[in-house]
C-alpha positions in Angstrom: 147.6 92.1 28.8 148.7 95.5 30.2 145.3 96.1 31.8 145.5 92.6 33.5 149.0 93.4 34.8 147.8 96.7 36.2 144.9 94.9 37.8 147.0 92.3 39.5 149.4 95.0 40.7 146.5 96.9 42.2 145.3 93.8 44.0 148.7 93.1 45.4 149.0 96.8 46.5 145.6 96.5 48.3 146.1 93.0 49.8 147.0 92.2 53.4 148.2 88.6 52.8 149.6 87.6 49.4 150.5 83.9 48.8 152.4 83.0 45.7 152.2 79.4 44.5 155.0 78.4 42.1 155.2 75.4 39.7 157.6 74.0 37.1 156.9 76.9 34.7 158.8 79.2 37.0 161.9 76.9 36.7 161.8 76.3 33.0 162.5 80.0 32.4 165.7 79.5 34.4 166.7 76.6 32.0 165.5 73.7 34.2 163.5 71.2 32.1 159.9 70.4 33.1 159.7 66.7 34.0 156.4 66.2 32.1 157.0 68.2 29.0 158.2 66.7 25.7 162.0 66.1 26.1 161.7 66.2 29.9 163.0 63.7 32.4 160.0 61.4 32.0 160.7 61.0 28.3 164.0 59.3 29.1 163.0 57.5 32.4 159.9 55.6 33.4 158.4 57.4 36.5 157.2 54.0 37.9 160.9 53.0 38.3 161.3 55.7 40.9 158.5 55.0 43.4 159.7 55.4 46.9 158.8 51.8 47.7 161.2 50.6 45.0 164.0 52.8 46.4 163.5 51.3 49.8 163.2 47.8 48.5 166.4 47.1 46.6 169.9 48.2 45.7 169.3 48.2 41.9 166.4 50.7 42.2 168.6 53.0 44.4 171.4 52.9 41.9 169.0 53.8 39.1 167.5 56.6 41.2 170.8 58.1 41.9 171.8 57.9 38.2 168.6 59.9 37.4 169.0 62.3 40.3 172.6 63.1 39.4 171.6 63.9 35.8 169.0 66.3 37.1 171.1 68.0 39.7 173.6 69.5 37.2 171.2 71.9 35.5 169.6 72.7 38.9 172.9 73.7 40.5 173.9 75.9 37.6 170.4 77.6 37.3 170.0 81.2 38.3 166.8 82.9 39.4 164.8 84.5 36.6 162.8 87.7 36.6 159.8 86.0 38.2 161.9 84.6 41.1 163.5 88.1 41.6 160.1 89.8 41.5 158.7 87.4 44.2 161.7 88.1 46.4 161.2 91.8 45.9 157.6 91.6 46.9 158.8 90.2 50.3 161.2 93.1 50.7 158.4 95.5 50.0 156.3 93.8 52.7 153.8 92.4 50.2 154.4 88.7 50.5 153.0 86.3 53.1 154.8 83.3 51.7 155.7 81.4 48.6 154.5 77.8 48.3 156.6 76.0 45.8 156.3 72.6 44.0 159.9 73.0 42.8 162.9 71.4 44.3 165.6 73.6 42.8 166.2 76.1 45.6 165.8 79.1 43.3 163.6 81.1 45.7 166.5 80.9 48.2 169.0 82.0 45.6 166.6 84.9 44.6 166.6 86.2 48.2 163.4 85.1 49.8 163.7 84.4 53.5 163.8 80.7 54.4 160.8 81.1 56.7 158.7 82.4 53.9 159.4 79.5 51.5 157.3 76.4 51.8 158.8 73.6 49.8 155.9 71.1 49.3 158.0 68.6 47.3 161.2 69.0 49.3 164.5 70.1 47.9 167.3 68.7 45.8 169.9 70.9 47.5 170.6 68.5 50.3 170.5 64.8 51.1 169.1 63.0 54.1 169.7 59.6 55.7 166.3 57.7 55.7 167.2 56.0 58.9 168.9 58.5 61.3 167.9 61.6 59.4 171.4 63.0 59.2 171.6 65.8 56.7 174.3 66.2 54.1 175.2 69.0 51.6 174.2 67.7 48.2 177.6 68.6 46.7 179.4 66.4 49.2 177.4 63.4 48.1 177.8 64.2 44.4 181.6 64.1 45.1 181.2 60.6 46.4 179.4 59.6 43.2 181.9 61.3 41.0 184.6 59.1 42.7 182.8 55.9 42.0 180.1 55.4 44.6 176.9 54.2 42.9 174.6 54.2 45.9 175.6 56.4 48.9 175.0 55.3 52.5 175.2 57.2 55.7 178.6 57.3 57.3 177.1 57.4 60.7 174.5 54.6 60.7 174.8 53.0 57.3 171.2 53.9 56.2 170.4 54.7 52.6 170.9 58.3 51.5 168.3 60.1 49.3 167.9 63.7 48.1 165.5 65.5 50.4 162.8 65.5 47.7 159.4 63.8 47.8 159.3 60.8 45.4 156.2 59.1 43.9 154.6 57.1 46.7 156.4 59.0 49.5 154.3 60.8 52.1 154.1 64.6 51.7 156.1 66.5 54.4 153.6 67.0 57.2 154.7 70.3 58.6 155.0 72.0 55.2 151.7 70.6 53.9 149.8 71.8 57.0 151.5 75.2 56.8 150.6 75.5 53.1 147.0 74.7 53.7 146.8 77.2 56.5 148.4 80.0 54.5 146.2 79.3 51.6 143.0 79.4 53.8 144.0 82.7 55.4 145.3 84.8 52.5 143.3 87.4 50.6 145.2 87.1 47.3 146.5 83.8 45.9 148.7 84.0 42.8 149.6 80.8 40.9 152.7 81.2 38.7 153.8 78.5 36.3 151.8 75.6 37.6 149.6 73.3 35.5 147.6 72.6 38.7 147.3 68.9 38.1 149.5 67.4 40.8 147.6 66.7 44.0 147.4 67.5 46.8 149.4 70.7 45.9 146.9 71.6 43.2 144.1 71.9 45.8 145.7 75.0 47.4 144.2 77.6 45.0 140.8 76.0 45.5 141.2 76.3 49.3 142.2 80.0 48.9 139.2 80.7 46.6 136.7 79.0 48.9 138.1 80.9 51.8 137.4 84.2 50.1 140.7 85.1 48.4 141.0 86.5 44.9 142.7 83.9 42.6 145.1 84.9 39.9 146.7 82.3 37.5 149.8 83.2 35.5 150.7 80.3 33.3 151.7 79.7 29.7 148.9 77.1 29.1 145.3 76.7 30.4 144.8 75.0 33.8 141.8 73.1 35.2 141.1 76.1 37.5 141.0 78.9 34.9 137.3 79.2 35.1 137.4 79.7 38.9 140.1 82.4 38.8 139.3 86.0 39.1 142.0 86.7 36.5 144.1 84.5 34.2 147.2 85.6 32.3 148.5 83.2 29.7 152.1 84.3 29.3 155.6 84.0 30.6 156.2 84.3 34.3 159.3 86.5 34.2 158.1 89.4 32.1 154.6 89.3 33.6 155.9 89.4 37.2 158.5 92.0 36.4 155.8 94.2 34.8 153.6 93.8 37.9 156.4 94.7 40.2 157.3 97.9 38.3 153.7 99.1 38.7 153.7 98.3 42.5 157.0 100.1 43.0 155.7 103.2 41.2 152.6 103.3 43.4 154.9 102.9 46.5 157.0 105.8 45.2 160.0 103.7 44.5 161.8 104.8 41.4 163.2 102.2 39.0 163.4 98.4 39.4 167.0 98.3 40.6 166.7 94.9 42.2 165.7 93.1 39.0 168.9 92.2 37.2 
């Protein structure tokens, strides 16, 4: 694997526009369960119960949704960035990152230190709540306090509209601005690095294909095989944290920066 890590480091060193694409495998190393893996959220809940149309349609669905969302929020709030998140943030500081496109909703790239303008959250974020009617934005912790005090379904205190975490649910339209930006960044990069994604959730999973077809090198770092492994220029089946930390060390050495002091 060391030769592969050195090769990826060299590609990053030489690249003009590096795009990182992150999936659930990045978050699991911070202790956040993968929805789809055994023991994940969808072992306990039926995904069909949480379609956006159901949330809109009736109070009982909204109550069930908030029960599930509250259970998920606890581990996300406590989670801290792992070595992979910190390495991605460090790549930005070194001027080697165009953007990070993430399927995750946990805000860990923000916690790691990436600039807000370089994070494209394709599936939204669980860190705040929005009113579906007037679009008023609430801090997530404020709404969780309402729920802790007995509110089962929160509604907007301005217009009375239903409140929902600012995440993209099944059946809900992808965020237009973020999706367009992700497609554009994917089509204009010269190195596209997938980290911790199974590459099965569309349309997000089409981003590496767009990058590859546009002439970029494609690197996939994931514990398990993905449908695009055969298209990739290099595949590393391993943990995201140690792999990215190793890549960063080599890049910093080549840039003449001693030690990896920003990785904690």
